[in-house]
C-alpha positions, 0 to 999 in steps of 0.5 A: 712451328713446334719444330722451330720451337723444339730446335730453340729449346734444344740450342739453348739447353746445349748453350746452358749445359756448355757454358760452365767450361774452362775459358781462355782470355778471348772467351772471358773478354767475348763473355764480358761484353756478351754478358753486359749486352744481354743484361744491360737493363740489369746492370744499369738498374745497379749503377744508377745508384752510383750516378745519383748518389755520386753526383749529388755527394760530389756537389756537396763536397765541392760546394763546401770546399769552395765556400772556404777551406776551413776545418769543418768543410774539410771534414765534411769533404773527408766524410762524404769521400768515405760515404762515396767509397762505401756506395761504390763498394756497395754498387761493385758488390751488387754488379759482382753478384748479379754477374755471378747469377747471370753466369749461372743462369739464375734469375736476379734483379737489380733490387735483389743484387743490391740487397745481397750486396748490402747483406754481405756488406760488413764481411766485403768491407773487412775484406776490402780493408785487409786487402788495401792494408796489406797491399798498402803496407808492403808498398811503403818501402821501395823493397816491398813494392814487388811484394805488393804487386804480387799480393795485389793480384794474389789477392785480387779476387778476394771479393768473389768468395765473400759474395758468392761463397758468403766466406769471411773477410779473411777466407776471402783472401785465403780463397783468392790465394788458393784459386790464383796459386800456380796461375799468378802470371795468367791471372796477372796478364787477364787482370791488367788487360781487362783494366786497360781495356776498361781504362781506354773505353772510359778515357776515349769516351770521357775525352770525346765528351769533355772536348764536345763541351768545350767546343760547345761553350767556345773553349775553356778560357785557358789560352794563356796558361800552361799545358798542365793547367789547361788539361786540369781545367779540361778534365778536372774543372772546378766550378770556379773555372767553368762555372757551377752550370758547366761544372754540373753538366760536365761532372754529370756526363763523366759520371755516367761514363765512369758508371757504365764502364764499371760493369766490365771489371765486375763481369770480368773478375767473375768470369775469371773466378769461375774459370779458376774454379772450373779448372781447379775444383771441377765446379762445372761437374759439381753444378751438373750433379747439383742440378 
């Protein structure tokens, strides 16, 4: 029995010692689902904030707009959209920080991850606004679109330095540029692949869910409408189309599915960030010296 325990300890030590190493795309992809599966409760504790607040805020916004399209109700809807964006950003910060702690084999709880995200929220918000203003500004003209695409990936990891290294908003963009310099095509390919995989998982699950609900409710009542209108009512229904009860059930399910797929991108970005630091800055050696 003691020999078995010693062997397990040696194996776990070996795994921990070799985890900080350059990763291929396959390694990153495997790491995403391995970390998510092994720490599902940790990530679930973070995204439950997204479930609850997203569901409640959406219903308030939709209720205000369905009552009347007055300026006051439109302003309420806009305000709620801003609050929803801020909550999503906080949840994403918690997911990224939790992913970083897990990758470094450090203990972390859902509450601690969200608290760290809140503590770094203003720099993260500033970094995010700079990112969207820069990329969006470049994309205004047709000639600027290629540059917008280039900088969208060049600055794509800016949130990691802000959360992990606790850098400023501007330094987050600069650090992302430093890490991705010379590897833009590789980073672009990995980010696109992770985004496509996340989208496909969410799309398949959400389509299966809405089709199941539609069949249970006897259809969407769109037999005499156009194909576009049928798809809209199927995927983006309003309470006027299907009633509040059906709308609430469908929105709850789609929100849960969207939330459950959020950690995929967060974990993937985190693994890519550490992979670049290991390749360019010998981060693995730095951590061994620190330990």
